[in-house]
C-alpha positions in Angstrom: 1.8 -14.2 3.2 2.0 -13.7 -0.5 -0.9 -12.9 -3.0 -1.8 -16.5 -3.6 -2.0 -17.2 0.2 -4.1 -14.1 0.7 -6.5 -15.2 -2.1 -6.9 -18.6 -0.4 -7.5 -16.9 3.0 -10.2 -14.6 1.5 -11.8 -17.5 -0.3 -11.9 -19.6 2.9 -13.2 -16.7 5.1 -15.9 -15.5 2.6 -17.0 -18.6 0.9 -16.1 -17.2 -2.5 -14.4 -19.3 -5.1 -10.6 -18.7 -5.5 -11.2 -17.0 -8.9 -13.8 -14.6 -7.4 -11.6 -13.9 -4.4 -8.7 -13.1 -6.8 -10.9 -10.7 -8.8 -12.1 -9.1 -5.6 -8.5 -8.6 -4.4 -7.5 -7.2 -7.8 -10.4 -4.8 -7.8 -9.6 -3.6 -4.3 -6.0 -2.9 -5.1 -6.7 -1.2 -8.4 -9.4 1.0 -6.7 -6.9 2.0 -4.0 -4.3 2.7 -6.6 -6.6 4.8 -8.8 -7.7 6.8 -5.7 -4.1 7.5 -4.8 -3.2 8.5 -8.4 -6.1 11.0 -8.2 -4.7 12.6 -5.1 -7.3 11.1 -2.7 -6.7 9.1 0.4 -8.4 5.8 1.3 -9.6 5.3 4.9 -10.7 1.9 6.1 -12.0 2.6 9.6 -10.1 0.5 12.2 -7.7 -0.9 9.6 -5.8 2.2 8.4 -5.4 4.9 5.8 -3.6 4.9 2.5 -2.3 8.3 1.3 0.3 9.9 -0.9 3.1 12.0 0.6 5.4 14.4 -1.2 9.1 13.7 -0.8 11.3 16.8 -1.4 14.3 16.9 -3.6 17.5 16.2 -1.7 21.2 15.5 -2.1 22.5 12.0 -1.8 25.6 10.0 -2.3 26.5 7.3 -4.8 27.7 4.5 -2.5 30.1 3.1 -5.1 31.9 6.4 -5.9 31.0 8.6 -2.9 30.0 11.3 -5.5 27.2 13.7 -4.4 24.1 13.3 -6.6 20.7 15.1 -6.7 17.6 12.9 -5.9 14.5 14.3 -7.6 11.3 15.2 -5.7 8.7 12.4 -5.8 5.3 11.3 -4.5 5.3 8.1 -2.4 2.4 6.0 -1.2 2.1 5.6 2.6 0.0 3.6 5.0 -0.9 4.6 8.6 -2.3 1.7 10.6 -5.6 2.2 12.4 -6.2 1.7 16.1 -7.9 -1.7 15.8 -5.0 -3.0 13.6 -2.4 -1.7 16.1 -4.3 -3.2 19.0 -4.6 -6.7 17.4 -0.9 -6.8 16.6 0.2 -5.9 20.1 
């Protein structure tokens, strides 16, 4: 499912127009992004939790040359599925 299909599904399920559903989806994703940038996590009970995890610096290999390179430390977004989501998928 891509973004357009998700907007259509939101519109059908909620009775919102497609434009309003698109704005709602954009507001949701931007709010989650802003919270993660601020170092917070976002928990949607039953659905899951969005958080930021620190990834340590490490050594890697350039696949073309085989040369060892240093990969910088970084923060990466992560998602942990909630119990209800896991149950509905299985």
